N, C-alpha and C positions, 0 to 999 in steps of 0.2 A: 504494500500500500504506500509506503513512503518513498518509493523510487521516483515517481513523478513529482512529488513535493520537493525532494532533495534536488532533482534536476532543475526545477524551477528556481530554487534558491541559488544554485550554481550559476545559472544564466544571469540572474540579477547581480550576483556578487562579481562576476567577471566584468560587468560594466561599470562598477564603482571602485574597483581596487586593482592594482597591478602587483600587489605583494605576492610573493611565491607561496607563503604559508598564510592561510586564512582560516580562522576558526569561527564557527557560528554555533551559538547556543540557542536552541529552539526553546522559547519560553513556555511555561505551562499554558494549556489551552484556556482561552478567555471564558469558554463555556464548554460543557461536555459535548463531544462529537464534532467540535469545530475543525480539527485537523482532518477528520474523515470527510467532512463536507468539502474542505479545500482540495483534498486528493480527488474527490469525485468531480469537482469543477475543472481541475487541470486535465483530467482524462477526457473532457469534452472537446478539447482543442488539440490539433496536431502540434508536434514539437516545433515545426517551422513557424506556424502562426503564433504559438506561445512566445517564441523568441522575437517575432516581429512586433507583437503587442508590447512586450516588456521594453524593447528598444524604442518604440514609439513613445512610451511613457517616460523613460529615463533619458533618452537621447534625441527626442523629437524626430525620429526616423519616420519616413513615409509609411503608411499602412496600406497593405494590398487590399483590394476588394474582397478576395477570398478570405483573408484573415478577419476582415470586418464581418463577413457572413458568419464565420465560426464564432466570433465574439458575441455578436448580437443574437443570432438564432440558435447557436449551439450552447455557448456558455451562459449567456444572459447577464443582466445587470447585477443581480444579487451576487453571483459568483465573482464577477469583475470587482465589485466593491469589497467582497470578503478577501480576495487576493490582495488588494491594496492594503487592507487592514493588516493582513498577515505580514506583508513586506515592512510595513511601518513598525511592527512589533519586533523586528530584528535590528536592534541598535548597532550591531556590528557593521551593517551595511551603510550606516550613516546617512539615511535618506532625510531630506527636509520634508517633514510631514505635510506642511501646507502646500509646497510645490507638488509633491506626489499626488495629493488629493485633487488639486486643481488640474494637473496634467492628466490624471486618470479620467476625470470628468470630460476634459476636452477630447481625449481619445474616444471615449464612448460616444460623444456627440458627433464626431467625425464619422464614426462607424455607422451610426444611425442613418446618416445621409448616404453613405456608400453602399450599405447592404440593402439589396432590393427587398421589398416587403414580401413576406410569405403569403401565398394566396391559398 
């Protein structure tokens, strides 16, 4: 279960640090089942699109239409927000909470426009 979660952390960590050794301590769950929910959210998106979305949030990278479809129609807003909350809970990554939340909302809004509506 933790493979996708750890992979997600490694993707984010690689974008904020260039240190050879990097230790991450995963904090206690904010509520029971939160990490299981995060894992299920991550599994709803391809690794390629997961990387694209993380880079869009952290590095202002362009988001592909396919990845927006996976984010909006596959993962959904609740999962997107939960993942942002998870990344913020990892102080070792050194994210600016305000910037991460603002940029996460911007990415969601961009994807709402890019992802064709389900019919």
